[in-house]
C-alpha positions in Angstrom: 0.0 0.0 0.2 1.2 3.2 -1.1 1.5 5.9 2.0 0.5 9.3 -0.3 1.8 11.3 3.0 5.6 10.3 2.8 5.5 10.2 -1.5 7.2 13.7 -0.8 10.5 12.2 1.3 13.6 12.1 -0.2 15.5 10.5 2.4 14.0 7.4 3.1 16.8 6.4 6.0 17.4 9.3 7.6 15.7 10.6 10.7 11.8 12.3 10.4 11.1 15.4 9.5 8.1 17.8 10.0 7.2 20.9 8.5 4.5 23.2 10.2 3.0 26.3 8.8 5.3 28.9 7.8 4.8 30.9 10.5 6.1 28.4 12.8 9.1 27.2 10.8 11.5 28.1 13.8 9.6 24.9 15.3 10.6 22.4 12.6 11.6 19.1 13.8 15.5 18.4 14.0 16.3 15.2 13.0 19.8 15.4 14.3 18.7 16.4 17.9 16.8 12.6 17.8 20.2 11.3 17.9 21.1 12.7 21.4 19.7 9.3 23.6 19.5 12.0 26.8 16.8 14.2 24.8 15.6 11.4 23.1 14.5 9.4 26.8 13.3 13.1 27.7 11.2 13.5 25.2 10.0 9.8 25.6 8.8 10.7 29.4 7.5 14.2 28.6 5.4 12.7 25.3 4.2 10.2 27.1 2.8 12.1 30.4 1.0 14.5 28.2 -0.9 11.8 26.4 -1.9 10.5 29.0 -2.9 13.8 30.2 -5.5 13.6 27.8 -6.3 9.8 27.4 -7.0 9.3 30.6 -10.3 11.9 29.8 -11.0 8.9 27.9 -10.1 6.3 30.5 -6.8 4.8 29.0 -3.2 5.2 28.7 -0.1 4.4 27.4 2.9 2.7 28.5 5.1 2.6 25.3 4.6 5.7 23.1 6.0 3.9 20.1 4.1 0.4 20.8 1.3 1.7 21.9 0.0 3.9 18.8 1.2 1.2 15.9 -2.3 0.1 15.3 -3.8 3.6 14.9 -6.4 3.3 17.6 -5.0 4.8 20.9 -3.7 7.8 18.1 -7.1 8.7 16.7 -8.9 8.4 20.4 -6.2 10.9 21.2 -6.9 13.7 18.4 -10.8 13.3 19.4 -10.0 13.9 23.2 -8.0 17.3 22.2 -9.8 18.6 19.4 -13.2 17.8 20.5 -14.1 16.4 17.4 -15.4 12.7 15.8 -12.7 11.2 13.7 -13.7 8.6 11.0 -14.7 4.9 12.3 -11.6 3.3 13.0 -10.9 -0.2 11.8 -10.8 -3.3 14.2 -9.0 -5.8 12.1 -5.5 -7.1 13.5 -4.1 -6.9 10.0 -1.3 -4.5 9.2 -3.3 -3.0 6.8 -5.9 -2.1 8.9 -3.4 -0.8 11.4 -2.0 1.3 8.5 -5.3 2.4 7.4 -6.1 3.8 11.3 -2.6 5.8 11.2 -3.3 7.1 8.0 -7.0 8.3 9.5 -5.1 9.9 11.9 -2.3 11.6 9.5 -5.3 12.7 7.2 -7.2 14.4 10.3 -3.8 16.1 11.4 -3.0 17.6 7.4 -6.7 19.0 7.8 -5.6 20.9 10.4 -2.9 23.0 7.9 -0.2 21.1 9.2 1.9 19.6 6.5 3.7 16.3 7.1 7.1 15.3 5.7 8.9 12.6 6.2 6.5 10.7 8.5 4.2 7.6 6.8 2.0 5.4 8.5 4.0 2.6 7.5 6.8 4.2 10.0 4.1 4.7 12.9 3.0 0.9 12.3 6.8 -0.4 12.3 7.5 1.1 15.8 9.9 3.7 14.4 10.6 5.7 17.7 12.1 9.2 16.3 9.0 9.1 13.5 6.4 8.6 16.7 8.2 11.4 18.5 8.4 13.9 15.6 4.9 12.9 15.0 3.8 13.6 18.7 5.6 16.4 18.6 3.6 18.1 15.6 0.4 17.5 17.5 1.7 19.2 20.6 2.5 22.2 18.6 -0.6 22.1 16.6 -3.0 21.7 19.6 -1.3 23.0 22.5 1.3 25.6 21.4 0.2 26.9 18.3 -2.7 28.8 19.6 -0.9 30.5 22.5 -1.1 34.3 21.6 0.9 36.9 23.5 0.9 41.0 22.7 0.4 39.8 18.9 3.1 36.8 19.2 1.9 33.5 18.6 3.3 29.8 19.3 6.7 29.7 20.1 7.5 33.0 20.7 4.0 33.7 22.1 4.8 31.2 24.9 8.5 32.2 25.5 7.3 36.2 25.9 4.6 35.2 28.7 7.1 33.2 30.5 9.3 36.5 30.5 6.3 38.2 31.7 5.3 36.3 34.3 9.0 35.3 35.5 10.3 39.1 35.2 10.1 40.5 39.1 12.0 37.2 40.3 15.5 37.4 40.9 17.6 34.8 39.6 15.2 34.1 37.1 16.1 35.1 33.1 14.1 32.8 30.5 15.7 33.5 27.3 14.7 30.3 26.0 13.3 26.7 26.7 16.3 24.7 27.5 18.8 26.0 30.1 17.1 28.7 31.3 15.0 25.8 33.0 18.0 23.9 34.5 17.7 25.3 37.7 14.2 24.7 38.3 13.8 28.5 39.5 11.6 29.5 36.3 9.0 26.6 37.0 8.5 27.5 40.7 8.0 31.4 39.8 5.4 30.8 37.3 3.5 28.7 39.9 4.0 31.5 42.7 3.2 34.2 40.3 -0.2 32.6 39.6 -0.6 30.4 43.1 2.1 32.2 45.6 0.3 30.4 48.7 1.7 27.1 47.4 5.5 27.6 47.1 7.8 30.1 49.4 9.7 31.3 46.8 12.4 33.1 49.2 13.4 30.0 50.3 14.7 28.5 46.8 18.1 28.1 46.1 20.0 28.5 42.6 22.5 26.6 43.8 19.8 23.6 44.4 18.4 22.8 41.2 16.9 19.3 42.0 15.3 20.2 45.0 13.8 23.2 43.2 12.7 21.3 39.9 11.4 18.3 42.5 9.2 20.7 44.3 8.2 22.1 41.2 7.1 19.1 39.3 5.1 18.0 43.0 3.0 21.0 43.4 1.8 21.4 40.0 0.9 17.7 39.8 -0.5 17.7 43.2 -2.4 21.4 43.1 -2.6 21.9 39.3 -3.3 18.7 37.9 -0.5 19.3 35.6 1.5 15.7 35.4 4.9 15.1 36.0 6.4 15.0 32.3 10.0 15.0 33.4 12.4 13.7 35.8 15.0 16.5 37.4 17.8 14.1 37.5 17.4 14.4 33.8 17.1 17.9 33.3 20.5 18.8 35.8 22.5 15.7 34.4 22.1 17.4 30.6 24.4 20.3 29.4 21.2 21.3 27.7 17.7 20.2 28.3 15.7 19.0 25.2 13.8 21.9 24.2 10.4 20.6 22.9 10.1 18.6 26.1 10.3 21.9 27.8 8.0 23.4 25.8 5.5 20.5 25.9 5.5 21.0 29.7 5.6 24.8 30.1 2.6 24.9 27.7 0.6 23.1 30.1 1.3 25.5 32.7 0.3 27.9 30.3 -3.2 26.4 29.6 -3.4 26.1 33.6 -2.9 29.8 34.2 -5.2 31.1 31.1 -7.7 32.3 33.7 -6.0 35.2 34.5 -5.5 36.2 31.1 -8.2 39.4 30.9 -5.9 41.1 33.6 -3.0 40.1 31.7 -4.3 41.7 28.6 -5.4 45.0 30.3 -1.7 45.1 31.8 -0.2 44.4 28.8 -2.3 47.3 26.8 -0.8 49.6 29.7 2.9 48.6 29.2 2.5 48.6 25.4 1.2 52.3 25.2 3.9 53.2 28.3 6.7 51.5 26.4 5.7 53.8 23.6 6.3 57.0 25.3 9.3 56.1 27.4 11.2 54.6 24.1 9.7 58.3 22.1 11.0 60.2 25.2 14.6 58.5 24.9 14.8 59.0 21.1 13.6 63.1 22.1 16.4 63.1 24.7 19.3 61.0 22.0 17.8 63.4 19.1 18.6 66.7 21.5 21.8 65.5 22.6 23.1 64.1 19.1 22.3 67.4 17.9 24.0 69.4 20.5 26.9 67.9 20.3 27.4 67.9 16.4 26.1 71.5 16.7 29.1 72.2 19.3 31.5 70.1 16.9 30.5 72.6 14.0 30.8 75.7 16.0 34.3 74.6 17.2 35.6 73.8 13.8 34.2 76.7 11.6 36.8 79.6 13.7 39.2 76.7 13.0 38.7 76.8 8.9 38.3 80.7 9.4 41.5 81.1 10.7 43.6 83.1 7.8 46.7 83.8 9.6 49.8 83.4 7.2 52.7 81.3 7.9 56.5 82.4 7.2 57.7 79.3 5.5 56.6 76.9 3.4 57.2 73.6 5.9 54.8 75.6 8.2 52.0 75.9 5.8 52.6 72.3 4.7 52.3 71.3 8.1 48.7 73.1 8.1 47.9 71.1 4.7 48.6 68.3 6.2 46.4 69.1 9.5 43.6 70.1 7.5 44.2 66.3 5.2 43.8 64.9 8.6 40.8 66.8 9.5 39.3 65.6 6.0 40.3 62.1 6.6 39.9 61.6 10.3 37.5 63.7 12.1 34.8 65.1 9.4 33.8 61.1 8.1 32.4 60.3 11.3 30.5 63.7 11.7 29.1 62.4 8.4 27.5 59.8 9.8 26.4 61.2 12.9 24.2 63.6 10.5 22.8 61.3 8.5 21.9 59.3 11.7 20.5 62.4 13.1 18.3 63.1 9.9 17.1 59.4 10.2 16.4 59.1 13.7 14.1 62.5 13.4 12.2 60.9 10.8 11.7 57.7 13.0 10.4 59.3 15.9 8.1 61.7 13.9 7.1 58.2 12.3 6.7 56.6 15.8 4.7 59.4 17.3 1.8 59.8 14.7 1.4 56.0 14.8 1.2 56.2 18.0 -1.0 59.0 18.1 1.0 61.4 19.5 1.7 65.2 18.9 4.4 65.8 16.7 8.3 66.4 18.3 9.6 69.9 18.1 13.1 70.0 18.7 14.7 73.4 21.3 15.3 76.3 19.1 18.2 76.0 16.8 18.2 72.3 16.8 16.2 71.7 13.9 17.1 69.4 11.2 17.2 72.6 8.9 19.1 74.5 11.4 21.8 71.8 11.0 22.0 71.5 7.5 22.2 75.3 7.6 25.3 74.9 9.9 26.6 72.1 8.2 26.8 74.6 4.9 28.2 76.8 6.7 30.9 74.1 7.7 31.4 73.3 4.0 31.8 76.7 2.4 34.5 77.5 5.5 36.3 74.2 4.6 36.2 75.0 0.8 37.4 78.8 1.3 40.0 77.6 3.8 41.4 74.7 1.6 41.6 77.3 -1.2 43.3 80.0 1.0 46.1 77.0 2.0 47.0 76.1 -1.8 46.9 80.0 -2.6 49.6 80.9 0.2 51.5 77.6 -0.6 51.6 79.2 -4.2 52.4 82.9 -2.8 55.2 81.1 -0.8 57.2 78.7 -3.7 56.8 82.3 -5.2 58.4 84.2 -2.6 61.3 81.2 -2.1 62.2 81.4 -5.7 62.3 85.2 -5.7 64.5 85.6 -2.5 66.8 83.4 -3.8 67.5 84.9 -7.2 67.4 88.6 -5.6 70.5 86.7 -3.5 72.3 85.4 -6.4 71.9 88.5 -8.5 73.2 91.0 -5.4 75.7 88.5 -4.7 76.9 88.6 -8.4 76.2 92.5 -8.1 78.3 92.9 -5.1 81.5 90.9 -6.0 81.4 93.0 -9.4 81.4 96.6 -7.5 83.7 95.2 -5.4 87.0 97.9 -5.3 85.3 99.6 -7.8 85.1 102.6 -6.0 88.8 102.5 -5.0 89.5 102.2 -8.9 87.4 105.0 -10.1 89.1 107.4 -7.3 92.6 107.1 -7.8 94.7 109.6 -9.3 97.2 107.4 -11.6 96.7 109.8 -14.8 98.6 112.3 -13.2 102.1 110.8 -13.3 101.4 108.6 -16.3 102.7 109.3 -20.2 100.5 110.0 -22.9 100.2 106.4 -24.0 99.1 105.1 -20.4 96.8 108.1 -20.1 95.0 107.2 -23.4 95.3 103.4 -21.9 93.4 104.9 -18.8 90.9 106.8 -20.9 90.4 103.6 -23.0 90.3 101.5 -20.0 87.7 103.9 -18.5 85.5 103.8 -21.8 85.5 100.0 -21.6 84.3 100.1 -17.9 81.7 102.5 -18.7 80.8 99.8 -21.4 80.5 97.4 -18.6 79.2 99.7 -16.2 76.1 100.0 -18.8 75.8 95.9 -19.2 75.0 95.6 -15.2 72.3 98.7 -15.4 69.9 96.0 -16.4 71.1 94.0 -13.3 70.7 96.5 -11.1 67.3 97.1 -12.4 66.2 93.7 -12.0 67.6 93.7 -8.1 65.5 96.6 -7.3 62.2 95.0 -9.5 62.7 91.8 -7.5 62.4 93.5 -4.1 59.6 95.7 -5.4 57.8 91.9 -5.8 58.9 90.7 -2.5 57.8 93.9 -0.5 53.8 93.4 -2.9 54.2 89.8 -1.8 54.3 90.4 2.0 57.6 88.5 2.4 58.4 87.8 6.1 62.0 88.8 5.5 61.5 92.2 3.3 63.3 94.9 5.5 66.6 93.0 4.8 65.8 92.7 1.1 64.9 96.3 1.2 68.5 97.4 2.9 70.5 95.4 0.8 69.1 96.6 -2.5 68.8 100.3 -1.1 72.9 100.1 -0.4 72.9 98.1 -3.9 71.1 101.5 -5.7 73.0 103.9 -3.5 76.8 102.5 -4.2 75.2 102.3 -8.4 74.5 105.9 -7.7 78.0 106.6 -6.4 79.9 104.8 -9.1 78.1 106.8 -11.7 78.8 109.8 -10.5 82.3 108.6 -9.9 82.5 107.4 -13.7 81.7 110.6 -14.9 84.4 112.5 -12.7 87.1 110.1 -13.7 86.1 110.5 -17.7 86.3 114.4 -17.1 89.8 113.9 -15.6 91.4 111.6 -18.5 89.6 113.6 -21.4 91.3 117.1 -20.1 94.8 114.8 -19.6 94.3 113.2 -23.0 94.6 116.8 -25.1 98.5 116.4 -23.4 98.6 112.8 -24.2 98.6 111.7 -28.1 100.0 108.0 -27.8 97.6 105.1 -28.4 98.0 101.5 -28.4 95.3 100.2 -31.2 95.8 96.5 -30.5 95.5 96.9 -26.7 92.1 98.9 -27.5 91.0 96.8 -30.1 91.2 93.7 -27.2 89.7 95.4 -24.8 86.5 96.8 -27.0 85.8 93.1 -27.7 87.2 91.3 -24.5 84.9 93.8 -22.5 81.3 92.8 -24.3 83.0 89.1 -24.5 83.2 88.9 -20.9 80.3 90.7 -20.5 78.1 87.7 -22.6 80.3 85.3 -20.9 78.9 86.4 -17.2 75.7 87.1 -18.4 75.3 83.3 -19.7 77.2 81.5 -16.8 74.4 83.4 -14.6 71.7 82.6 -16.9 73.0 78.6 -17.1 72.7 78.5 -12.9 69.6 80.8 -13.1 66.6 79.2 -11.0 63.8 78.3 -12.9 60.3 77.4 -11.9 57.5 75.6 -14.0 54.4 74.2 -13.5 53.7 71.8 -16.5 55.1 70.0 -19.5 54.9 72.9 -22.2 56.8 75.3 -19.9 60.0 72.8 -19.3 59.8 72.1 -23.3 59.7 76.0 -23.7 63.5 76.3 -21.3 64.8 73.3 -23.0 63.9 74.9 -26.7 65.7 78.1 -25.6 68.5 76.3 -24.0 69.1 74.4 -27.4 69.3 77.7 -29.4 71.6 79.1 -26.9 73.8 76.1 -27.4 74.1 76.4 -31.2 75.6 80.0 -30.8 78.3 78.3 -29.0 80.6 78.0 -32.1 80.7 81.7 -33.7 81.1 82.6 -29.8 84.1 80.6 -29.6 85.2 82.2 -33.2 84.8 85.4 -31.3 87.2 84.3 -28.1 89.8 82.8 -30.6 89.7 86.4 -32.6 90.1 88.1 -29.3 93.0 86.0 -28.2 94.6 85.9 -31.4 94.4 90.0 -30.9 96.9 89.4 -27.6 99.0 87.2 -29.4 99.2 90.0 -32.2 100.5 92.2 -29.5 103.0 90.0 -28.3 104.2 89.1 -31.5 104.4 92.7 -32.7 106.3 93.6 -29.2 108.8 90.8 -29.8 109.4 91.5 -33.3 109.6 95.2 -32.7 111.7 94.5 -29.0 109.3 96.2 -27.2 109.5 95.6 -23.6 105.8 95.3 -22.1 105.8 97.0 -18.7 102.4 95.4 -17.4 99.1 94.0 -18.7 96.7 95.7 -21.3 96.5 99.3 -19.9 92.8 99.3 -21.5 91.6 96.2 -19.6 92.0 94.0 -16.8 90.3 91.1 -18.7 93.2 88.9 -19.2 93.4 85.6 -21.8 92.9 83.8 -18.7 90.1 85.0 -17.4 88.6 84.8 -20.5 89.7 81.3 -21.0 88.6 80.0 -17.2 85.3 81.4 -17.9 85.3 80.1 -20.8 85.5 76.4 -19.7 83.4 77.5 -17.0 80.1 78.1 -19.6 81.4 74.5 -21.2 80.9 73.2 -17.9 77.6 74.3 -16.9 76.2 73.3 -20.0 75.7 69.7 -19.6 74.8 70.7 -15.9 71.9 72.8 -17.4 71.2 70.1 -19.8 70.8 67.6 -16.8 68.8 70.1 -14.4 66.4 70.6 -17.5 65.9 67.0 -18.5 65.1 65.9 -14.2 62.5 69.0 -14.3 61.1 67.5 -17.4 61.2 64.2 -16.0 59.2 65.5 -12.9 56.8 67.4 -15.3 56.1 63.8 -17.0 55.3 62.2 -13.7 53.4 65.3 -12.5 51.1 65.1 -15.7 50.9 61.3 -15.5 49.4 61.9 -12.4 46.8 64.3 -13.6 46.1 61.7 -15.9 45.9 58.8 -13.6 43.2 60.7 -11.1 41.6 62.4 -14.5 40.9 58.4 -15.6 39.9 57.5 -12.2 37.9 60.9 -11.6 35.8 60.5 -14.6 34.7 56.8 -14.0 33.6 57.7 -10.5 31.8 60.9 -11.1 29.6 59.8 -13.5 29.0 56.3 -11.7 27.2 58.7 -8.4 25.9 60.5 -11.0 24.1 57.5 -12.1 23.6 56.0 -8.9 21.7 59.5 -7.5 19.1 59.1 -10.9 18.8 55.5 -9.9 18.1 56.1 -6.2 15.6 58.6 -7.4 13.6 56.4 -9.7 13.8 53.4 -7.2 12.3 56.0 -4.3 9.2 56.3 -6.9 8.6 53.3 -8.3 6.9 50.3 -6.2 8.1 47.0 -7.6 7.2 44.2 -5.2 6.6 44.4 -1.8 8.1 46.8 0.9 10.0 44.5 2.3 11.4 43.3 -1.0 12.4 46.7 -1.7 14.0 47.3 1.5 16.3 44.3 0.9 16.9 45.3 -2.5 17.6 48.8 -0.9 19.9 47.3 1.4 21.7 45.1 -1.1 21.8 48.5 -3.6 23.6 50.2 -0.5 25.8 47.3 0.2 26.9 47.9 -3.4 27.6 51.5 -2.7 29.3 50.9 -0.1 31.5 48.0 -1.7 32.0 50.7 -4.2 34.2 52.7 -1.3 37.7 51.7 -2.4 37.5 53.7 -6.0 37.0 56.9 -3.7 39.5 56.0 -1.4 41.4 55.3 -4.8 40.9 58.8 -5.9 41.9 60.3 -2.4 45.1 58.8 -2.5 45.7 59.8 -5.8 44.9 63.2 -4.8 47.1 63.6 -2.0 49.9 62.5 -4.5 48.9 65.5 -6.6 48.9 68.0 -3.7 52.1 67.1 -2.2 53.7 67.2 -5.6 51.9 71.0 -6.0 49.7 70.6 -8.9 47.3 72.9 -8.9 45.7 72.4 -12.4 44.2 69.3 -14.4 42.7 70.1 -17.9 42.3 65.9 -18.6 39.1 66.4 -16.5 36.1 68.3 -15.1 35.5 66.7 -11.5 37.6 68.1 -8.3 38.4 65.8 -5.1 36.0 68.4 -3.3 32.9 67.7 -6.0 33.3 63.9 -5.8 33.7 64.1 -1.9 30.1 66.4 -1.8 28.9 63.7 -4.3 29.8 60.5 -2.3 28.3 62.0 0.8 25.3 63.1 -0.6 25.0 59.5 -2.4 25.4 57.8 1.1 22.9 60.2 2.4 20.5 59.4 0.2 20.4 55.8 0.0 19.9 56.1 3.9 17.4 58.1 3.6 15.3 56.2 0.9 16.2 52.7 3.2 14.5 55.0 6.0 11.8 55.7 3.9 10.7 52.3 3.2 11.5 51.3 7.0 8.8 54.1 8.2 6.4 52.7 5.6 6.6 48.9 6.8 6.1 50.8 10.3 2.7 52.2 9.1 1.7 49.2 7.2 2.5 46.9 10.6 0.9 49.5 12.6 -2.4 50.3 10.9 -3.0 47.1 9.2 -2.6 48.2 5.4 -2.4 45.0 3.4 0.2 45.6 -0.1 -2.6 46.3 -2.3 -3.5 49.4 -0.3 0.3 50.5 -0.2 0.7 49.9 -4.0 -2.6 51.5 -4.6 -1.5 54.6 -2.6 1.5 55.0 -4.4 0.1 54.4 -7.8 -2.3 57.4 -7.0 0.6 59.5 -5.3 2.8 58.7 -8.5 -0.2 59.9 -10.9 -0.2 63.5 -9.4 3.9 63.4 -8.4 4.2 65.1 -12.0 7.5 65.7 -11.4 8.8 62.5 -9.9 10.1 64.2 -6.7 8.7 61.8 -4.4 7.0 65.0 -2.7 3.9 67.5 -4.2 2.5 70.9 -3.7 -0.8 72.1 -2.1 -2.6 72.2 -5.3 -1.8 68.5 -6.6 -2.5 66.8 -2.9 -6.1 68.3 -2.8 -6.7 66.7 -6.8 -5.1 63.4 -5.4 -7.2 63.6 -2.0 -10.4 64.4 -4.5 -9.3 61.3 -6.5 -9.1 58.5 -3.7 -13.0 59.7 -2.8 -12.5 62.6 -0.1 -15.0 65.5 -0.4 -12.8 68.5 0.8 -14.1 72.1 1.8 -11.8 74.7 2.8 -12.0 74.1 6.1 -11.7 70.0 6.0 -8.2 70.9 3.4 -7.1 73.2 6.0 -7.3 70.7 9.0 -5.7 67.5 6.8 -2.6 70.0 6.0 -2.4 70.7 9.2 -1.7 66.6 9.8 0.6 65.9 6.8 2.2 69.5 6.8 2.6 70.5 10.5 5.8 72.5 9.5 3.9 74.4 6.9 6.5 73.8 4.2 4.0 73.9 1.7 5.2 70.4 0.1 3.6 67.0 1.0 5.6 63.0 0.8 4.5 60.1 0.6 5.0 59.1 3.7 3.0 61.7 4.7 0.2 60.7 2.9 -0.1 56.8 3.7 0.0 58.0 7.1 -2.9 60.1 6.9 -4.7 57.4 4.8 -4.3 55.0 7.5 -5.0 57.4 10.1 -8.0 57.7 8.4 -9.0 54.6 7.8 -7.7 52.5 10.9 -8.0 52.2 14.4 -5.2 52.9 17.3 -5.1 52.8 20.9 -6.7 56.0 22.4 -6.9 57.4 25.7 -10.3 55.7 26.5 -8.6 52.3 26.0 -5.8 53.2 28.2 -8.4 54.2 31.0 -10.6 51.4 30.5 -7.5 49.3 30.5 -6.2 50.9 34.3 -9.9 50.5 35.3 -9.8 46.5 35.0 -6.5 46.4 36.6 -8.0 49.2 39.7 -11.1 46.5 40.5 -13.4 49.1 38.9 -12.4 51.8 41.2 -11.7 55.7 39.9 -8.3 55.2 41.3 -5.5 53.0 41.6 -3.3 52.2 44.3 0.8 52.1 44.1 1.0 48.4 44.7 -1.8 47.2 42.1 0.2 49.0 39.9 3.4 47.4 40.9 1.9 43.9 41.3 0.8 44.1 37.4 3.2 46.1 35.6 6.9 45.5 35.1 9.0 47.4 37.8 9.9 50.3 35.3 6.6 50.8 34.1 5.0 50.9 37.3 7.1 53.3 38.7 7.1 55.5 35.5 3.3 55.7 36.3 3.7 56.2 40.2 6.2 59.0 39.5 3.7 60.6 37.0 0.4 59.9 38.1 -1.2 62.9 40.2 -2.8 62.1 43.4 -6.8 61.3 43.2 -8.6 64.2 44.7 -12.3 62.6 43.8 -14.8 62.1 46.7 -14.0 58.3 47.2 -10.1 59.0 47.4 -8.0 57.2 49.3 -4.5 57.6 51.3 -2.2 57.0 48.4 -4.5 57.1 45.6 -3.4 58.1 42.4 -5.6 59.5 39.4 -4.8 57.3 36.4 -7.7 58.9 33.9 -5.9 62.3 33.5 -2.5 60.6 33.0 -4.4 58.5 30.5 -5.3 62.0 28.6 -1.9 63.6 28.9 -0.3 60.5 27.0 -2.0 61.5 23.9 -2.1 65.1 24.3 -4.4 67.8 24.5 -6.7 66.6 21.4 -8.0 63.6 23.6 -8.8 65.4 26.5 
């Protein structure tokens, strides 16, 4: 015979598996647990006692649980007793087929009660399979003894656990968190009995370290006075590391049913607890919001003055330290505050939703701590942050420019001072007074060469003065020293000009008396002086510092240097020509037997000086080549950094924009249930968070760019500041969208709104939300209300707007719309209901005593009521009487008074 109950089983040799209603999936029969002999022993005893507690009503019982149910007769009788219904007539034959048919009738009846049986077939029960039989009995216990238990909107196992926790909460050393180890010391069983029948147990004499006495005491009292049979042995529980959960649940469910008569008072107390818990939670959330808002605003107020400090530093190192401090602020201090700001908005929205759902007045934060105030302060912070960063970068550029100019000033001043050294003494000497004609002419020509040299140095003096002026304009910290040196150079230059003019006049007067000129010396001097100046200028240019910011600028310097090198062959020819003049002088003197008394009378520039300076120029050329190539490599590296940052930024920027658009579209569309949307949004949020390494990579590239002092990037329009702001907005938007869905779930569950109603509300709202922003103005909202069947006058519409837009912002969100619709169409806890509940606890009196509150409510909520209830002043008042009516109406604000 084919057992259709076992047709879906895929494991013929494994242990039993029971699949209950989806709401009870946490109670699935775990076949692996049955492999523990200790648990199987506990289940045998407990399940046998439970079955006998019902079978004795029919005048029978079982001894062996797997043997006595094999023919199906007592199994069918058990189901009839616990259900109060008649099953089909059993077959009385002794054959196997008769037994299987009887068991199948019992299993059919169990299935008819909405229970799905998997892997339990009639043949296993008939064959006396202990594991299958225990699994079947557990299924019956779940369905007929546990499933219908309901406590505060929880049922079955959770409901039974919550009931135990509520009943044992006032007792010391009792903390019921499960149905196994929480019961090992026996105190929980005794607490349940004492809570309902305190005269049966002296709880204060029980000791936590004597579990056997505690357990036996509870079992004996329950059997003797409560008609609950002993279903377990104390030794089995104590000697097992983890007692069997199903045995404990079966035995505890007997206590629940035995004490269910006290449910009315408990329900009343639970209603009050629920209302008080909501009020306490809302007050806690308000306090948390105020503290978090105050801390965040204090941090912003402390940070903005630091960001607005524009005190300049004197050196580049000090400014670099400021920049590093700013990076630390961006990297370490600001991100937690961004999270706090986002969490603050989420807490505020959740609090307002909970207040609306519990029919409480809207929460108005303290002055200056509104979300809009925090957003305004945050905007000011970001403005100060941006200004501070721009100022620091400008200061770094200024200091870099100052360092370059100061070094250039020192180099040029040193060269000039070296050149002017001894010039005043030379110009004031009277050597021409005792000189011969030729010597005087030589002196005059020498002076002409000096004047040529002096004129050539005019540009350098002007450059020194211009650099000093620029250093003053840029507020160089050592400007006094620069000005003093520049003033000394200018005064000395004026003195040299006057002395030069005076000496020329003296030589010209003497020249009239002297007529001998040595043309070759003069020719040498005239050609050597400008060539010498050219070499000095070349050496100065080759040693001149340079600063560039891109490849084009350094390539321009390289091109100019190559052009300079191309002039060297012609310059060398000029050098050889000048040296040839000196050689010709020596040749003529030697040929004519002339004894030269000294050097060239017209110049101090010797052939050796020219050769030395020429050698110096040839040495400086390759050094300049190397410096230019090193700078070229640096600029190429900088360009690589620009390209690297731009490549990533051009990907991240559009990605952030796309995600922002997708979130906006998701928040408007309604695909699947709210839970599906919430799961999808959290997965979407996780995918965004997983993108964070790309932002970190950009931050690293950006830091390298700043360390390289790169201030522009022609390869991308995105800056790190734009990307940071976009990333922060993206995280805030997805968190806010998730919070909106969570609030919609809270509204749906609290108001009993179906998924179809939510879909209808969303469809209607989207129809009038023309811009797809998730909110609409007053005119569109009025049209939406008319379309959903509300007939509105101006007064009624004003009332509705006061509910959905308490801050008079002029717009209505989807959350406010469904709050209003649920508020208008569903019932909520009211002050009258709370008053009625207090009246039950007070035994129909108009007042309640403190001891009654402490007896019926949890300690914290009882003290909460006592602290806030005013003394009762009615005609039937007693000492210590409390006024629960005014307290109840105050919970809901003046609207319910």
